[in-house]
N, C-alpha and C positions, 0 to 999 in steps of 0.2 A: 588665652581667649580664642585663638584660632582652632584649638582642639575642641572647644565647646561648640564652635560653629560647625565643625566637621561632624560632631556627634548629632547635632540638631539636623543637619542635612541628611545624615544616614537614617535618622528616625523618620523624617518627613518622606524620604524615598521609600522606606519600608511601608509607611502608611499608604502612600499613593499606589504602590505595587499591590497591596492588599485590596485597595479600593477598585483597581482595575479588574481583579479576579471576581469580586462581588458584582460589579457592574456587568461583566460579561455573562455571568450566570443569570442575572436578572434580565438582561436583554434577550438571551436565548429563551427563557421562560415566557417572557412577554410576547415574543414572536409566536411561540406555540399557542399561547392563550388567544392571541389575535387571530391566528389561523382557524382555531376552533370556533371562535366567536363569529367569524365570517361564514364558516360552514353552517353554523346554526342559523345565521341570518338568511342564508340562501335557502335552507330547508323551510324556514318560516315563510319566506316569500312564495315558495311553491305551495306551502300549506294554505295560504290565503286563497289561492285560486280554487282549491278543493274544499274550502270552508273549515279546515282543521285548525287553522291558526287565525287569531284576530289581529287587526291592525295595531292594537295596543301591545300585543306580544312582540310583533315585528319591531315596533318603535323602541321597546325596551332592549331588544337585542341589538338594534342599531346604535342605541345609546351606549350600551356596554362596549361594542366594538370601537366606537369613537373614543371612549374613555381610555381603552387599551392602546389605541393609536397615539393618543396624547402622552400616556405614560411611557410608551416605547420611545417616542421622540425625545422626551426629557432625559431618559436614561442614556440614549445614544449621544445626546448633546453633552451630558455630564462626562461620559466616557471620552469624548473628544477633548474636553477641557482638561481632564486628568492626563491624557496623552500629551497635550501641550505642556502641562506643568512638568511632566516627567522629562520632556525634551530640554527643559531648562538646565538640568544637571550637566550633561555633556557640553551644551552650548556655553554655559557660564564658565566651565572649566577651560574651554578653548579661548574664551575672552579674557582669561586671567582673573576672573572673579570667583573666588572660592567660597561662595555662599549662595544660598537660595532664598529668594523672596517671593512669596506667593502673590498671585493676583495680577489683574490686567495692567495696573499701573506699573508694576515692576517689569512686566514684559515690554511695555512701551519704553520705559527708561532703558532697558537692556538694548532694545533695537535702535535707540537714538545713539 
């Protein structure tokens, strides 16, 4: 039974490691997208004064930038959660618990 638990831990660790790579790529891409969206928004703001851009165009660009900010925040939050979950493995081993349980409830149980 202990061997099965170790295999499950190794599988979960591999899944989490892969998730970190995916999230880091996504975060980098979203940062680039947000930078570009902010640049477009600034250009549109300047375009309003010269009559090249409409208020509607600016509002749409602001909405896009806001959406990207939200997506970036969610990805960064998920990345932080995965980092916490990955920290369970050495912490559980140090505590003499040779198994991993995902979720906040198990973190709270572990800390107690």
